[in-house]
All heavy atoms as an XYZ file, in Angstrom:
966
protein
N      -9.802    -44.877     34.762
C      -8.432    -44.386     34.579
C      -7.985    -43.720     35.889
O      -8.686    -42.974     36.518
C      -8.388    -43.359     33.435
C      -7.016    -42.710     33.307
S      -6.866    -41.565     31.995
C      -7.199    -42.610     30.596
N      -6.745    -44.020     36.256
C      -6.151    -43.440     37.439
C      -5.214    -42.296     36.975
O      -4.585    -42.410     35.956
C      -5.362    -44.494     38.182
C      -6.260    -45.584     38.757
C      -5.419    -46.797     39.136
N      -6.261    -47.911     39.515
C      -6.783    -48.765     38.656
N      -6.547    -48.672     37.369
N      -7.525    -49.769     39.103
N      -5.167    -41.262     37.757
C      -4.302    -40.138     37.440
C      -3.290    -39.961     38.538
O      -3.647    -39.947     39.747
C      -5.143    -38.862     37.262
C      -4.223    -37.643     36.989
C      -6.158    -39.007     36.148
N      -2.015    -39.814     38.161
C      -0.952    -39.615     39.137
C      -0.171    -38.375     38.779
O       0.357    -38.255     37.685
C       0.004    -40.811     39.127
O       1.136    -40.540     39.929
N      -0.120    -37.453     39.694
C       0.683    -36.270     39.507
C       1.778    -36.200     40.562
O       2.570    -35.251     40.633
C      -0.156    -34.973     39.554
O      -0.825    -34.866     40.794
N       1.855    -37.208     41.415
C       2.846    -37.279     42.466
C       3.965    -38.194     42.047
O       4.276    -38.327     40.871
N       4.560    -38.878     43.013
C       5.641    -39.813     42.764
C       5.222    -41.221     43.018
O       4.545    -41.493     44.024
C       6.859    -39.483     43.636
O       7.404    -38.207     43.261
N       5.593    -42.144     42.132
C       5.371    -43.568     42.288
C       6.718    -44.237     42.196
O       7.452    -44.012     41.251
C       4.448    -44.125     41.204
C       4.296    -45.651     41.322
C       3.065    -43.468     41.244
N       7.078    -45.057     43.194
C       8.341    -45.745     43.184
C       8.140    -47.232     43.395
O       7.455    -47.627     44.364
C       9.263    -45.156     44.292
O      10.473    -45.830     44.295
N       8.692    -48.050     42.543
C       8.629    -49.505     42.634
C      10.058    -49.977     42.743
O      10.874    -49.766     41.862
C       7.976    -50.114     41.385
C       7.920    -51.635     41.516
C       6.542    -49.563     41.199
N      10.379    -50.639     43.884
C      11.717    -51.098     44.124
C      11.766    -52.561     44.519
O      11.095    -52.969     45.468
C      12.384    -50.267     45.273
O      12.316    -48.879     44.904
C      13.850    -50.660     45.479
N      12.551    -53.345     43.770
C      12.770    -54.793     44.080
C      11.497    -55.550     44.410
O      11.457    -56.243     45.421
C      13.793    -54.922     45.210
C      15.142    -54.402     44.814
O      15.530    -54.547     43.637
O      15.845    -53.850     45.673
N      10.456    -55.370     43.599
C       9.223    -56.074     43.829
C       8.583    -56.424     42.522
O       9.069    -56.090     41.434
C       8.303    -55.248     44.745
O       7.996    -54.038     44.093
N       7.428    -57.043     42.588
C       6.617    -57.293     41.392
C       5.454    -56.329     41.395
O       4.759    -56.261     42.402
C       6.127    -58.780     41.382
O       7.247    -59.631     41.349
C       5.261    -59.026     40.180
N       5.314    -55.577     40.350
C       4.240    -54.588     40.304
C       3.591    -54.568     38.899
O       4.239    -54.796     37.918
C       4.781    -53.191     40.575
N       2.290    -54.330     38.868
C       1.555    -54.159     37.626
C       0.814    -52.827     37.735
O       0.010    -52.613     38.653
C       0.545    -55.323     37.391
C      -0.244    -55.098     36.128
C       1.256    -56.669     37.362
N       1.112    -51.920     36.800
C       0.453    -50.628     36.724
C      -0.384    -50.638     35.457
O       0.091    -50.880     34.369
C       1.452    -49.486     36.672
C       2.451    -49.434     37.847
C       3.468    -48.341     37.617
C       1.749    -49.263     39.164
N      -1.729    -50.331     35.580
C      -2.653    -50.402     34.461
C      -3.480    -49.126     34.407
O      -3.987    -48.645     35.417
C      -3.608    -51.629     34.600
C      -4.549    -51.703     33.429
C      -2.777    -52.901     34.710
N      -3.660    -48.604     33.174
C      -4.574    -47.531     32.900
C      -4.316    -46.290     33.779
O      -5.174    -45.837     34.521
C      -6.023    -48.016     33.089
C      -7.044    -47.044     32.450
O      -6.627    -46.230     31.569
O      -8.179    -47.091     32.842
N      -3.092    -45.755     33.668
C      -2.709    -44.618     34.460
C      -2.272    -43.470     33.538
O      -1.587    -43.679     32.541
C      -1.541    -44.986     35.395
C      -1.980    -46.007     36.417
C      -0.943    -43.741     36.087
C      -0.866    -46.529     37.279
N      -2.673    -42.238     33.897
C      -2.150    -41.056     33.258
C      -1.181    -40.401     34.266
O      -1.603    -40.087     35.338
C      -3.241    -40.072     32.881
O      -4.099    -40.713     31.919
C      -2.696    -38.800     32.296
N       0.083    -40.284     33.869
C       1.102    -39.765     34.755
C       1.586    -38.402     34.335
O       1.929    -38.177     33.176
C       2.313    -40.759     34.704
C       3.483    -40.206     35.503
O       3.358    -39.861     36.645
N       4.633    -40.106     34.860
N       1.557    -37.494     35.290
C       2.220    -36.172     35.068
C       3.223    -35.885     36.176
O       3.698    -34.782     36.322
C       1.160    -35.068     35.016
O       0.452    -34.957     36.235
N       3.548    -36.943     36.939
C       4.529    -36.816     38.036
C       5.765    -37.628     37.669
O       6.230    -37.639     36.541
N       6.297    -38.299     38.726
C       7.530    -39.080     38.542
C       7.236    -40.542     38.869
O       6.703    -40.841     39.908
C       8.620    -38.540     39.519
C       8.994    -37.139     39.217
O       9.335    -36.808     38.088
N       8.922    -36.264     40.229
N       7.655    -41.406     37.995
C       7.554    -42.882     38.216
C       8.957    -43.427     38.158
O       9.725    -43.101     37.216
C       6.682    -43.559     37.153
C       6.704    -45.083     37.294
C       5.236    -43.041     37.217
N       9.346    -44.213     39.131
C      10.691    -44.798     39.218
C      10.545    -46.317     39.435
O       9.850    -46.744     40.351
C      11.483    -44.184     40.358
O      12.755    -44.803     40.476
N      11.141    -47.097     38.525
C      11.120    -48.534     38.654
C      12.571    -49.012     38.819
O      13.441    -48.738     37.938
C      10.462    -49.180     37.398
C      10.533    -50.692     37.488
C       9.041    -48.678     37.214
N      12.846    -49.723     39.921
C      14.203    -50.176     40.202
C      14.159    -51.610     40.719
O      13.664    -51.916     41.779
C      14.818    -49.272     41.255
O      16.126    -49.706     41.566
N      14.770    -52.514     39.884
C      14.803    -53.931     40.296
C      13.444    -54.602     40.183
O      12.439    -54.005     39.825
N      13.418    -55.869     40.446
C      12.167    -56.603     40.426
C      11.607    -56.813     38.983
O      12.328    -56.651     38.009
N      10.328    -57.080     38.943
C       9.651    -57.313     37.689
C       8.424    -56.472     37.676
O       7.594    -56.553     38.559
C       9.236    -58.812     37.525
O      10.423    -59.586     37.653
C       8.574    -59.061     36.237
N       8.289    -55.599     36.651
C       7.158    -54.662     36.561
C       6.511    -54.761     35.203
O       7.180    -54.957     34.194
C       7.624    -53.216     36.790
O       8.207    -53.121     38.056
N       5.194    -54.555     35.179
C       4.456    -54.499     33.921
C       3.633    -53.198     33.948
O       2.981    -52.882     34.918
C       3.495    -55.672     33.833
O       4.210    -56.886     33.777
N       3.718    -52.447     32.800
C       2.963    -51.215     32.683
C       2.109    -51.346     31.411
O       2.650    -51.553     30.328
C       3.925    -50.019     32.549
C       4.678    -49.582     33.823
C       5.745    -50.510     34.180
C       5.216    -48.180     33.645
N       0.808    -51.248     31.595
C      -0.130    -51.415     30.498
C      -1.051    -50.178     30.399
O      -1.522    -49.666     31.413
C      -1.028    -52.639     30.728
C      -0.263    -53.919     30.875
C      -0.202    -54.573     32.098
C       0.388    -54.492     29.755
C       0.536    -55.756     32.221
C       1.117    -55.681     29.873
C       1.148    -56.323     31.155
O       1.870    -57.477     31.255
N      -1.298    -49.695     29.174
C      -2.199    -48.623     28.936
C      -1.829    -47.381     29.779
O      -2.652    -46.838     30.482
C      -3.631    -49.014     29.199
C      -4.101    -50.174     28.302
C      -5.487    -50.675     28.642
O      -6.222    -50.024     29.408
O      -5.824    -51.771     28.150
N      -0.589    -46.977     29.657
C      -0.046    -45.817     30.422
C       0.059    -44.650     29.493
O       0.589    -44.737     28.394
C       1.324    -46.179     31.020
C       1.273    -47.427     31.898
C       1.894    -44.976     31.786
C       0.424    -47.315     33.150
N      -0.371    -43.472     29.956
C      -0.112    -42.236     29.279
C       0.793    -41.400     30.138
O       0.484    -41.075     31.283
C      -1.470    -41.482     29.023
O      -2.326    -42.266     28.184
C      -1.190    -40.122     28.368
N       1.930    -41.042     29.598
C       2.886    -40.217     30.302
C       2.819    -38.810     29.709
O       3.235    -38.552     28.587
C       4.341    -40.773     30.146
C       5.347    -40.100     31.028
O       5.067    -39.800     32.142
N       6.493    -39.865     30.476
N       2.176    -37.901     30.475
C       1.905    -36.539     30.006
C       3.274    -35.775     29.841
O       4.308    -36.214     30.338
C       0.997    -35.799     30.954
N       3.220    -34.615     29.200
C       4.421    -33.836     28.927
C       5.210    -33.539     30.188
O       6.415    -33.485     30.161
C       4.063    -32.540     28.193
N       4.524    -33.329     31.307
C       5.223    -33.083     32.577
C       5.708    -34.357     33.270
O       6.433    -34.264     34.247
C       4.281    -32.278     33.492
N       5.336    -35.493     32.774
C       5.624    -36.791     33.408
C       7.039    -37.252     33.104
O       7.610    -36.999     32.018
N       7.647    -37.907     34.073
C       8.976    -38.546     33.919
C       8.858    -39.998     34.384
O       8.207    -40.296     35.423
C      10.103    -37.810     34.694
O       9.783    -37.835     36.082
C      10.258    -36.406     34.204
N       9.494    -40.878     33.667
C       9.598    -42.302     34.056
C      11.027    -42.699     33.981
O      11.707    -42.459     33.009
C       8.749    -43.173     33.111
C       8.869    -44.641     33.473
C       7.253    -42.731     33.090
N      11.520    -43.349     35.066
C      12.905    -43.795     35.138
C      12.913    -45.298     35.391
O      12.345    -45.775     36.376
C      13.663    -43.119     36.333
C      13.764    -41.667     36.154
N      14.716    -41.035     35.405
C      13.000    -40.673     36.659
C      14.531    -39.747     35.430
N      13.510    -39.469     36.179
N      13.585    -46.043     34.496
C      13.838    -47.477     34.695
C      15.281    -47.596     35.145
O      16.219    -47.334     34.369
C      13.578    -48.261     33.435
C      12.155    -48.166     32.939
C      11.888    -47.602     31.693
C      11.132    -48.679     33.703
C      10.569    -47.511     31.281
C       9.829    -48.598     33.253
C       9.530    -48.025     32.021
N      15.504    -47.988     36.384
C      16.827    -48.035     36.947
C      17.403    -49.448     36.978
O      18.505    -49.663     37.443
C      16.818    -47.437     38.356
C      16.236    -46.028     38.440
C      16.080    -45.615     39.893
C      17.023    -45.073     37.665
N      16.611    -50.443     36.529
C      17.053    -51.798     36.521
C      15.865    -52.715     36.623
O      14.715    -52.299     36.741
N      16.118    -54.020     36.572
C      15.019    -54.991     36.657
C      14.496    -55.370     35.304
O      15.118    -55.067     34.274
N      13.344    -56.014     35.288
C      12.695    -56.465     34.062
C      11.363    -55.803     33.946
O      10.537    -55.851     34.866
C      12.519    -58.011     34.074
O      13.796    -58.618     34.242
C      11.868    -58.497     32.785
N      11.152    -55.119     32.798
C       9.911    -54.318     32.609
C       9.233    -54.780     31.334
O       9.883    -54.910     30.312
C      10.186    -52.797     32.558
C       8.916    -52.036     32.377
C      10.885    -52.387     33.871
N       7.921    -54.935     31.378
C       7.093    -55.213     30.204
C       6.149    -54.022     30.005
O       5.494    -53.595     30.952
C       6.259    -56.509     30.381
O       7.186    -57.595     30.631
C       5.434    -56.758     29.161
N       6.118    -53.509     28.763
C       5.272    -52.369     28.427
C       4.295    -52.722     27.310
O       4.643    -53.458     26.410
C       6.134    -51.219     27.928
C       7.302    -50.721     28.758
C       8.186    -49.773     27.981
C       6.841    -50.085     30.049
N       3.052    -52.185     27.393
C       2.100    -52.397     26.322
C       1.153    -51.197     26.292
O       0.639    -50.782     27.341
C       1.335    -53.694     26.471
C       0.427    -53.950     25.283
O       0.866    -53.764     24.128
O      -0.778    -54.271     25.514
N       0.890    -50.685     25.103
C      -0.030    -49.550     24.900
C       0.456    -48.348     25.714
O      -0.283    -47.842     26.589
C      -1.468    -49.957     25.234
N       1.629    -47.875     25.440
C       2.235    -46.770     26.132
C       2.270    -45.546     25.204
O       2.709    -45.630     24.069
C       3.691    -47.088     26.532
C       3.786    -48.374     27.380
C       4.363    -45.919     27.235
C       3.049    -48.336     28.687
N       1.776    -44.448     25.718
C       1.829    -43.141     24.997
C       2.584    -42.183     25.876
O       2.224    -41.958     27.029
C       0.433    -42.613     24.728
O      -0.270    -43.567     23.970
C       0.472    -41.278     23.965
N       3.653    -41.602     25.354
C       4.426    -40.659     26.150
C       4.722    -39.340     25.393
O       5.145    -39.372     24.274
C       5.753    -41.291     26.656
O       6.405    -40.307     27.470
C       6.665    -41.736     25.532
N       4.431    -38.257     26.092
C       4.792    -36.914     25.600
C       5.855    -36.330     26.544
O       6.391    -35.276     26.343
C       3.568    -36.037     25.582
N       6.136    -37.083     27.630
C       7.104    -36.635     28.635
C       8.491    -37.251     28.392
O       8.853    -37.498     27.262
N       9.191    -37.526     29.490
C      10.547    -38.062     29.413
C      10.596    -39.438     30.043
O      10.084    -39.669     31.118
C      11.518    -37.126     30.168
O      11.468    -35.800     29.578
C      12.931    -37.639     30.078
N      11.199    -40.380     29.300
C      11.423    -41.765     29.804
C      12.924    -42.008     29.696
O      13.527    -41.792     28.641
C      10.635    -42.790     28.928
C      10.968    -44.196     29.384
C       9.120    -42.513     28.975
N      13.507    -42.436     30.811
C      14.927    -42.756     30.854
C      15.141    -44.150     31.391
O      14.571    -44.474     32.429
C      15.691    -41.722     31.745
O      15.432    -40.440     31.236
C      17.186    -41.994     31.738
N      15.932    -44.943     30.688
C      16.283    -46.280     31.127
C      17.812    -46.347     31.361
O      18.562    -46.036     30.444
C      15.898    -47.315     30.077
C      16.272    -48.724     30.401
S      15.794    -49.860     29.096
C      16.765    -51.294     29.489
N      18.244    -46.699     32.579
C      19.673    -46.780     32.905
C      20.191    -48.150     32.713
O      21.365    -48.325     32.343
C      19.928    -46.240     34.306
C      19.580    -44.804     34.508
C      19.931    -44.374     35.949
C      20.298    -43.890     33.533
N      19.416    -49.177     33.054
C      19.850    -50.569     32.901
C      18.611    -51.474     33.001
O      17.534    -51.021     33.242
C      20.867    -50.925     33.993
O      20.283    -50.894     35.249
N      18.844    -52.771     32.820
C      17.738    -53.749     32.946
C      17.328    -54.277     31.602
O      18.053    -54.104     30.587
N      16.181    -54.893     31.564
C      15.642    -55.465     30.371
C      14.237    -54.957     30.172
O      13.390    -55.053     31.124
C      15.601    -57.008     30.464
O      16.918    -57.506     30.663
C      15.029    -57.631     29.199
N      13.943    -54.374     29.019
C      12.578    -53.845     28.759
C      12.080    -54.427     27.426
O      12.784    -54.401     26.428
C      12.577    -52.314     28.679
C      11.212    -51.806     28.286
C      13.011    -51.693     30.020
N      10.843    -54.929     27.472
C      10.158    -55.440     26.287
C       8.864    -54.594     26.206
O       8.192    -54.404     27.197
C       9.797    -56.911     26.425
O      10.974    -57.661     26.641
C       9.042    -57.419     25.199
N       8.582    -54.057     25.001
C       7.422    -53.208     24.879
C       6.772    -53.263     23.510
O       7.464    -53.464     22.484
N       5.467    -53.059     23.448
C       4.702    -53.047     22.216
C       3.743    -51.851     22.231
O       3.404    -51.335     23.310
C       3.865    -54.326     22.012
O       2.994    -54.536     23.105
C       4.760    -55.532     21.885
N       3.362    -51.407     21.054
C       2.377    -50.342     20.878
C       2.790    -49.065     21.616
O       2.015    -48.477     22.360
C       1.011    -50.799     21.318
N       4.034    -48.645     21.399
C       4.571    -47.437     22.053
C       4.461    -46.265     21.094
O       4.863    -46.345     19.939
C       6.030    -47.613     22.419
C       6.216    -48.779     23.379
C       6.626    -46.324     23.018
C       7.660    -49.262     23.533
N       3.849    -45.175     21.544
C       3.736    -43.944     20.790
C       4.491    -42.883     21.560
O       4.187    -42.612     22.698
C       2.254    -43.508     20.569
O       1.591    -44.556     19.865
C       2.185    -42.206     19.815
N       5.498    -42.259     20.894
C       6.351    -41.275     21.555
C       6.315    -39.937     20.822
O       6.607    -39.851     19.663
C       7.793    -41.800     21.588
C       8.723    -40.793     22.207
O       8.390    -40.118     23.218
N       9.902    -40.630     21.642
N       5.920    -38.889     21.579
C       6.052    -37.526     21.110
C       6.927    -36.750     22.045
O       7.092    -35.528     21.885
C       4.655    -36.831     20.955
O       4.037    -36.810     22.252
C       3.794    -37.517     19.938
N       7.518    -37.400     23.012
C       8.405    -36.787     24.010
C       9.818    -37.152     23.773
O      10.307    -37.178     22.626
N      10.515    -37.604     24.849
C      11.941    -37.946     24.828
C      12.148    -39.269     25.498
O      11.791    -39.428     26.682
C      12.726    -36.838     25.516
O      14.068    -37.156     25.551
N      12.726    -40.240     24.758
C      13.100    -41.510     25.327
C      14.576    -41.653     25.252
O      15.148    -41.534     24.173
C      12.379    -42.662     24.622
C      10.857    -42.582     24.793
C      12.894    -44.034     25.140
C      10.075    -43.622     24.047
N      15.229    -41.874     26.388
C      16.685    -41.981     26.498
C      17.040    -43.339     27.108
O      16.712    -43.599     28.262
C      17.257    -40.878     27.382
C      16.843    -39.530     26.839
O      17.236    -39.116     25.788
N      15.996    -38.836     27.652
N      17.705    -44.198     26.356
C      18.063    -45.525     26.832
C      19.596    -45.535     26.975
O      20.293    -45.494     25.988
C      17.560    -46.609     25.899
C      16.038    -46.498     25.764
C      17.992    -47.987     26.393
C      15.426    -47.364     24.692
N      20.038    -45.575     28.218
C      21.477    -45.430     28.484
C      22.187    -46.765     28.699
O      23.409    -46.815     28.653
C      21.639    -44.532     29.742
C      20.894    -43.233     29.675
S      21.175    -42.283     28.172
C      22.857    -41.845     28.346
N      21.469    -47.843     28.995
C      22.045    -49.153     29.217
C      20.974    -50.195     29.201
O      19.794    -49.917     29.266
N      21.401    -51.440     29.067
C      20.469    -52.558     29.154
C      20.151    -53.264     27.859
O      20.845    -53.084     26.846
N      19.112    -54.040     27.895
C      18.674    -54.852     26.738
C      17.244    -54.468     26.446
O      16.409    -54.389     27.347
C      18.745    -56.375     27.076
C      18.266    -57.229     25.910
C      20.154    -56.755     27.457
N      16.936    -54.220     25.149
C      15.611    -53.739     24.755
C      15.048    -54.596     23.625
O      15.780    -55.120     22.801
C      15.656    -52.300     24.355
C      16.587    -52.057     23.189
C      15.996    -51.397     25.547
C      16.546    -50.648     22.597
N      13.714    -54.663     23.630
C      12.980    -55.219     22.463
C      11.674    -54.415     22.459
O      10.713    -54.686     23.155
C      12.700    -56.718     22.673
C      11.964    -57.303     21.473
O      11.720    -56.559     20.453
O      11.678    -58.519     21.501
N      11.709    -53.305     21.680
C      10.638    -52.322     21.683
C       9.968    -52.167     20.302
O      10.687    -52.048     19.335
C      11.152    -50.969     22.160
C      11.819    -50.937     23.519
C      12.463    -49.579     23.794
C      10.840    -51.286     24.629
N       8.665    -52.147     20.293
C       7.918    -51.943     19.056
C       7.124    -50.634     19.196
O       6.300    -50.495     20.098
C       7.005    -53.090     18.737
O       7.789    -54.281     18.571
C       6.234    -52.812     17.419
N       7.442    -49.673     18.327
C       6.782    -48.382     18.338
C       5.680    -48.335     17.277
O       5.880    -48.819     16.158
C       7.794    -47.244     18.017
C       8.759    -47.018     19.127
C       9.818    -47.831     19.347
C       8.613    -45.940     19.963
C      10.743    -47.639     20.363
C       9.476    -45.656     20.991
C      10.568    -46.534     21.190
N       4.562    -47.765     17.651
C       3.517    -47.427     16.685
C       3.890    -46.203     15.937
O       3.719    -46.127     14.709
C       2.165    -47.221     17.429
O       1.871    -48.395     18.180
C       1.039    -46.911     16.450
N       4.488    -45.208     16.658
C       4.898    -43.955     16.034
C       5.916    -43.236     16.963
O       5.868    -43.384     18.168
C       3.646    -43.069     15.822
C       3.830    -42.082     14.665
O       4.948    -41.961     14.154
O       2.838    -41.399     14.359
N       6.801    -42.498     16.292
C       7.776    -41.682     17.027
C       7.750    -40.249     16.455
O       8.682    -39.494     16.609
C       9.197    -42.291     16.937
C      10.164    -41.654     17.879
O       9.857    -41.425     19.045
N      11.371    -41.354     17.411
N       6.642    -39.904     15.796
C       6.506    -38.564     15.169
C       6.555    -37.479     16.223
O       5.810    -37.528     17.175
C       5.195    -38.477     14.368
N       7.476    -36.543     16.075
C       7.582    -35.487     17.020
C       8.383    -35.872     18.247
O       8.669    -35.072     19.133
N       8.752    -37.138     18.362
C       9.511    -37.622     19.494
C      10.984    -37.751     19.206
O      11.458    -37.693     18.062
N      11.708    -37.885     20.303
C      13.203    -38.088     20.193
C      13.544    -39.380     20.903
O      13.175    -39.560     22.081
C      13.936    -36.915     20.836
N      14.218    -40.272     20.238
C      14.640    -41.544     20.758
C      16.167    -41.583     20.656
O      16.732    -41.528     19.603
C      14.038    -42.687     19.968
C      14.515    -44.093     20.241
C      14.227    -44.481     21.725
C      13.890    -45.099     19.324
N      16.797    -41.673     21.855
C      18.290    -41.699     21.903
C      18.737    -42.973     22.651
O      18.309    -43.212     23.763
C      18.857    -40.475     22.627
O      18.357    -39.319     21.933
C      20.368    -40.516     22.636
N      19.522    -43.775     21.982
C      20.003    -45.035     22.564
C      21.508    -44.965     22.596
O      22.141    -44.748     21.570
C      19.503    -46.263     21.753
C      17.991    -46.257     21.707
C      20.000    -47.559     22.386
C      17.357    -47.335     20.825
N      22.089    -45.214     23.785
C      23.530    -45.071     23.968
C      24.260    -46.282     23.472
O      23.711    -47.395     23.381
C      23.826    -44.858     25.450
N      25.555    -46.086     23.155
C      26.455    -47.214     22.769
C      26.421    -48.218     23.915
O      26.433    -47.867     25.089
C      27.847    -46.683     22.523
N      26.467    -49.489     23.578
C      26.474    -50.561     24.580
C      25.122    -51.190     24.829
O      25.042    -52.292     25.304
N      24.070    -50.481     24.509
C      22.705    -51.014     24.626
C      22.553    -52.082     23.552
O      23.068    -51.913     22.428
C      21.622    -49.949     24.485
C      20.210    -50.547     24.450
C      21.720    -48.943     25.617
N      21.863    -53.172     23.822
C      21.660    -54.202     22.817
C      20.185    -54.470     22.667
O      19.389    -54.183     23.573
C      22.404    -55.533     23.157
O      21.886    -56.022     24.421
C      23.880    -55.341     23.234
N      19.806    -55.065     21.522
C      18.425    -55.442     21.323
C      17.895    -54.979     19.969
O      18.636    -54.752     18.999
N      16.588    -54.773     19.941
C      15.866    -54.431     18.706
C      14.849    -53.340     18.952
O      14.148    -53.382     19.981
C      15.186    -55.698     18.145
O      16.153    -56.698     17.889
C      14.474    -55.376     16.805
N      14.737    -52.392     18.010
C      13.600    -51.496     18.009
C      12.921    -51.642     16.655
O      13.557    -51.775     15.620
C      13.982    -49.997     18.243
C      14.936    -49.488     17.200
C      14.480    -49.798     19.682
C      15.137    -47.969     17.220
N      11.575    -51.680     16.697
C      10.789    -51.875     15.480
C       9.764    -50.743     15.370
O       9.155    -50.374     16.371
C      10.051    -53.245     15.539
O      11.023    -54.241     15.707
C       9.232    -53.450     14.311
N       9.576    -50.219     14.148
C       8.549    -49.225     13.906
C       7.479    -49.858     13.025
O       7.753    -50.425     11.984
C       9.172    -48.018     13.186
C       8.211    -46.878     12.836
C       7.656    -46.256     14.092
C       8.957    -45.825     11.983
N       6.244    -49.796     13.532
C       5.134    -50.375     12.768
C       4.926    -49.676     11.450
O       5.270    -48.486     11.288
C       3.830    -50.275     13.598
O       3.984    -51.012     14.786
N       4.411    -50.356     10.465
C       4.150    -49.830      9.140
C       3.265    -48.597      9.281
O       2.309    -48.551     10.054
C       3.401    -50.857      8.257
N       3.668    -47.502      8.580
C       2.918    -46.276      8.617
C       3.414    -45.309      9.698
O       2.990    -44.145      9.732
N       4.265    -45.746     10.627
C       4.772    -44.905     11.652
C       5.922    -44.051     11.187
O       6.555    -44.309     10.194
N       6.179    -42.948     11.928
C       7.285    -42.023     11.595
C       8.456    -42.292     12.521
O       8.256    -42.501     13.753
C       6.801    -40.588     11.759
O       7.894    -39.708     11.649
N       9.657    -42.226     11.991
C      10.903    -42.412     12.791
C      11.164    -41.297     13.773
O      11.818    -41.482     14.776
C      12.089    -42.576     11.892
O      12.017    -43.779     11.119
N      10.613    -40.099     13.501
C      10.932    -38.948     14.324
C      12.411    -38.723     14.363
O      13.134    -39.050     13.402
N      12.930    -38.256     15.460
C      14.361    -38.063     15.653
C      14.873    -39.252     16.442
O      14.361    -39.525     17.523
C      14.617    -36.753     16.436
O      14.059    -35.672     15.713
C      16.129    -36.546     16.654
N      15.826    -39.940     15.870
C      16.370    -41.106     16.577
C      17.822    -41.303     16.307
O      18.317    -41.099     15.181
C      15.605    -42.388     16.263
S      15.370    -42.705     14.484
N      18.565    -41.619     17.359
C      19.964    -41.916     17.299
C      20.189    -43.276     17.921
O      19.867    -43.482     19.121
C      20.796    -40.917     18.092
C      20.774    -39.557     17.401
O      21.165    -39.398     16.257
N      20.226    -38.555     18.110
N      20.676    -44.241     17.138
C      20.726    -45.633     17.562
C      22.114    -46.221     17.207
O      22.544    -46.109     16.062
C      19.632    -46.460     16.874
C      19.668    -47.923     17.266
C      18.262    -45.853     17.177
N      22.758    -46.881     18.169
C      24.077    -47.463     17.875
C      23.955    -48.764     17.072
O      22.853    -49.340     16.989
C      24.677    -47.748     19.277
C      23.434    -48.077     20.095
C      22.405    -47.112     19.575
N      25.060    -49.223     16.495
C      25.047    -50.428     15.716
C      24.710    -51.687     16.535
O      24.367    -52.725     15.938
C      26.418    -50.613     15.037
N      24.788    -51.607     17.826
C      24.487    -52.767     18.714
C      22.968    -53.018     18.843
O      22.570    -53.985     19.412
C      25.095    -52.563     20.126
O      24.620    -51.312     20.663
C      26.594    -52.602     20.089
N      22.163    -52.083     18.306
C      20.713    -52.257     18.316
C      20.252    -52.441     16.905
O      20.563    -51.590     16.030
C      20.046    -51.015     18.998
C      18.522    -51.089     18.861
C      20.473    -50.905     20.440
N      19.486    -53.452     16.645
C      18.888    -53.698     15.352
C      17.628    -52.814     15.189
O      16.807    -52.754     16.081
C      18.445    -55.186     15.245
O      19.640    -56.021     15.425
C      17.850    -55.496     13.869
N      17.571    -52.139     14.019
C      16.370    -51.313     13.751
C      15.584    -51.957     12.615
O      16.135    -52.404     11.622
C      16.800    -49.867     13.354
O      17.564    -49.936     12.195
C      17.510    -49.150     14.468
N      14.253    -51.986     12.805
C      13.359    -52.497     11.778
C      12.344    -51.412     11.535
O      11.568    -51.038     12.427
C      12.642    -53.790     12.271
C      11.665    -54.268     11.191
C      13.674    -54.876     12.582
N      12.327    -50.870     10.303
C      11.397    -49.827      9.950
C      11.787    -48.410     10.285
O      11.229    -47.454      9.825
N      12.754    -48.277     11.188
C      13.284    -46.935     11.558
C      14.338    -46.453     10.575
O      15.048    -47.227     10.015
C      13.900    -46.962     12.971
C      12.964    -46.792     14.119
C      12.386    -47.918     14.735
C      12.627    -45.550     14.577
C      11.552    -47.756     15.804
C      11.787    -45.375     15.671
C      11.218    -46.495     16.262
N      14.369    -45.137     10.424
C      15.479    -44.522      9.683
C      16.173    -43.586     10.672
O      15.745    -42.441     10.891
C      14.921    -43.726      8.485
O      15.910    -43.082      7.809
N      17.228    -44.064     11.273
C      17.941    -43.335     12.343
C      19.375    -43.057     12.040
O      19.997    -43.761     11.242
C      17.893    -44.161     13.634
S      16.227    -44.568     14.236
N      19.912    -42.064     12.722
C      21.340    -41.756     12.631
C      22.051    -42.476     13.782
O      21.463    -42.825     14.791
C      21.574    -40.245     12.823
N      23.334    -42.730     13.613
C      24.159    -43.293     14.660
C      24.336    -42.187     15.712
O      24.329    -40.999     15.399
C      25.501    -43.729     14.138
N      24.492    -42.559     16.979
C      24.706    -41.526     17.997
C      25.988    -40.792     17.763
O      26.955    -41.345     17.278
C      24.729    -42.301     19.323
C      24.951    -43.706     18.964
C      24.537    -43.911     17.508
N      26.035    -39.483     18.124
C      27.262    -38.747     17.931
C      28.336    -39.246     18.849
O      28.056    -39.802     19.919
C      26.845    -37.294     18.343
C      25.665    -37.441     19.210
C      24.974    -38.717     18.778
N      29.664    -39.096     18.430
C      30.711    -39.565     19.326
C      30.765    -38.680     20.560
O      30.293    -37.540     20.566
C      31.973    -39.415     18.452
C      31.594    -38.403     17.413
C      30.097    -38.517     17.223
N      31.364    -39.204     21.635
C      31.474    -38.352     22.848
C      32.363    -37.163     22.540
O      33.247    -37.218     21.697
C      32.107    -39.318     23.888
C      32.640    -40.451     23.120
C      31.924    -40.498     21.804
N      32.166    -36.092     23.291
C      33.014    -34.874     23.082
C      34.483    -35.185     23.438
O      34.754    -35.957     24.298
C      32.404    -33.854     23.981
C      31.549    -34.546     24.919
C      31.219    -35.902     24.311
N      35.334    -34.556     22.659
C      36.773    -34.671     22.950
C      37.159    -33.718     24.055
O      36.744    -32.558     24.071
C      37.591    -34.335     21.673
C      39.062    -34.415     21.931
C      37.206    -35.302     20.536
N      37.863    -34.254     25.043
C      38.306    -33.422     26.180
C      39.324    -32.393     25.692
O      40.207    -32.682     24.901
C      38.938    -34.281     27.239
N      39.132    -31.141     26.122
C      40.064    -30.111     25.720
C      41.147    -29.961     26.773
O      40.894    -30.169     27.962
C      39.347    -28.815     25.509
O      38.653    -28.431     26.687
N      42.386    -29.608     26.366
C      43.465    -29.521     27.328
C      43.333    -28.328     28.237
O      42.703    -27.452     28.124
C      44.725    -29.398     26.429
C      44.238    -29.068     25.050
C      42.814    -29.423     25.016
């Protein structure tokens, strides 16, 4: 197992990250990346800024943010915070107990919760299909005050 407490940045390239425990910052922008058997500790942050990403066997207690791109993932366990602000997703969660999953309006795709998993806190727009999750729609944007 590799341990990262610093910064890892992948930009416009092909990268495969395997068996890493992260407590630092990981940034993926453009290109094609695969992350397998990754543990994102409570202090860890992961940013997907674009490109195509494949995830498998991901455990996160930290923060994961996706701004755009395409992400496909399986066996995801979340006890932290996952924020998907744009893009296309196809994600299968083992569990979201104790976690917060927020997906913004305009994101498309599917999220699936495996049998026996907990939905945790989740806000999902109608543009994302949910299977097994019991989620609320995201709140409307705040109204500007005069």
